[in-house]
C-alpha positions as CSV (number, residue, x, y, z in Angstrom):
1,X,-1.7,6.4,-53.4
2,X,-3.7,7.6,-56.4
3,X,-7.0,9.3,-55.9
4,X,-10.0,7.9,-57.7
5,X,-11.8,10.1,-60.1
6,X,-15.1,11.3,-58.7
7,X,-18.1,10.4,-60.9
8,X,-21.6,11.7,-60.6
9,X,-24.6,9.5,-61.4
10,X,-27.1,11.2,-63.6
11,X,-30.8,11.0,-63.3
12,X,-31.0,9.0,-66.5
13,X,-28.6,6.5,-65.1
14,X,-30.7,6.2,-61.9
15,X,-33.8,5.6,-64.0
16,X,-31.9,2.9,-65.9
17,X,-30.9,1.2,-62.7
18,X,-34.5,1.2,-61.5
19,X,-35.7,-0.2,-64.8
20,X,-33.0,-2.9,-64.7
21,X,-34.0,-3.8,-61.2
22,X,-37.5,-4.8,-62.5
23,X,-35.8,-7.2,-65.0
24,X,-33.0,-8.5,-62.7
25,X,-33.5,-8.2,-58.9
26,X,-29.9,-9.1,-58.1
27,X,-28.3,-5.8,-56.8
28,X,-24.7,-7.0,-57.1
29,X,-25.1,-7.9,-60.8
30,X,-26.7,-4.4,-61.5
31,X,-23.8,-2.7,-59.6
32,X,-21.2,-4.6,-61.6
33,X,-23.0,-3.8,-64.9
34,X,-23.2,-0.1,-64.1
35,X,-19.7,-0.1,-62.7
36,X,-20.7,1.5,-59.4
37,X,-20.2,0.3,-55.8
38,X,-23.1,-1.7,-54.3
39,X,-23.4,0.9,-51.5
40,X,-24.1,3.5,-54.1
41,X,-26.8,1.3,-55.7
42,X,-28.4,0.7,-52.3
43,X,-28.5,4.5,-51.6
44,X,-30.2,5.1,-55.0
45,X,-32.8,2.4,-54.3
46,X,-33.5,3.5,-50.7
């Protein structure tokens, strides 16, 4: 089983997520667009 490469979300990416949330409140769409798991998105928004 291959290990996934660990990626760190930058502060700029977090800011972009928050700004995108104002335009599109659908979390799953934002997670797919940013290519991150929805659980990570929920952690950022908490």
